[in-house]
C-alpha positions in Angstrom: 8.1 3.7 -12.6 10.5 6.3 -11.4 9.8 8.4 -8.3 12.7 10.7 -8.8 12.5 14.4 -9.4 13.6 13.8 -13.1 10.2 12.1 -13.8 8.3 15.2 -12.6 6.4 17.2 -15.2 5.7 20.0 -12.8 8.0 22.9 -13.8 6.3 26.3 -13.7 5.3 28.8 -11.0 5.2 27.6 -7.4 4.3 24.0 -8.4 7.9 22.6 -8.0 8.2 24.0 -4.5 4.7 22.7 -3.5 5.4 19.3 -4.9 8.7 19.2 -2.9 6.9 20.2 0.2 4.3 17.5 -0.2 7.0 14.9 -0.9 9.0 15.9 2.2 5.8 15.8 4.3 5.0 12.3 3.1 8.5 11.1 3.7 8.4 12.6 7.2 5.1 10.9 8.0 6.3 7.6 6.7 9.5 7.9 8.7 7.4 8.7 11.8 5.6 5.4 11.2 9.0 3.6 11.6 10.1 2.9 8.0 13.8 2.6 7.7 13.9 3.3 4.0 11.9 5.2 1.4 11.6 2.2 -1.0 10.2 0.1 1.9 7.7 2.9 2.6 6.7 3.1 -1.1 6.1 -0.7 -1.2 3.9 -0.5 1.9 1.9 2.4 0.6 1.4 0.6 -2.7 0.2 -2.6 -1.0 -1.7 -1.7 2.1 -2.5 2.0 2.4 -5.1 2.6 -0.2 -8.0 0.4 1.1 -7.9 2.4 4.4 -5.9 5.6 3.7 -6.5 7.3 7.0 -5.6 4.4 9.3 -1.9 5.2 9.5 -2.8 8.6 10.8 -5.3 7.3 13.3 -8.1 9.3 11.8 -10.3 6.4 10.6 
């Protein structure tokens, strides 16, 4: 699965800007958690985050 912008099907209106904003926000949050690389963060999210999605933010 590709996570690049070329795989996006969002192309009209303000949707591309909104998706870029959400992506940048997610990358910033993951960087704040100490991930050195985006692929490492994607792997961590894929393996551990979904059972307890709010734990990384301390909201649980």
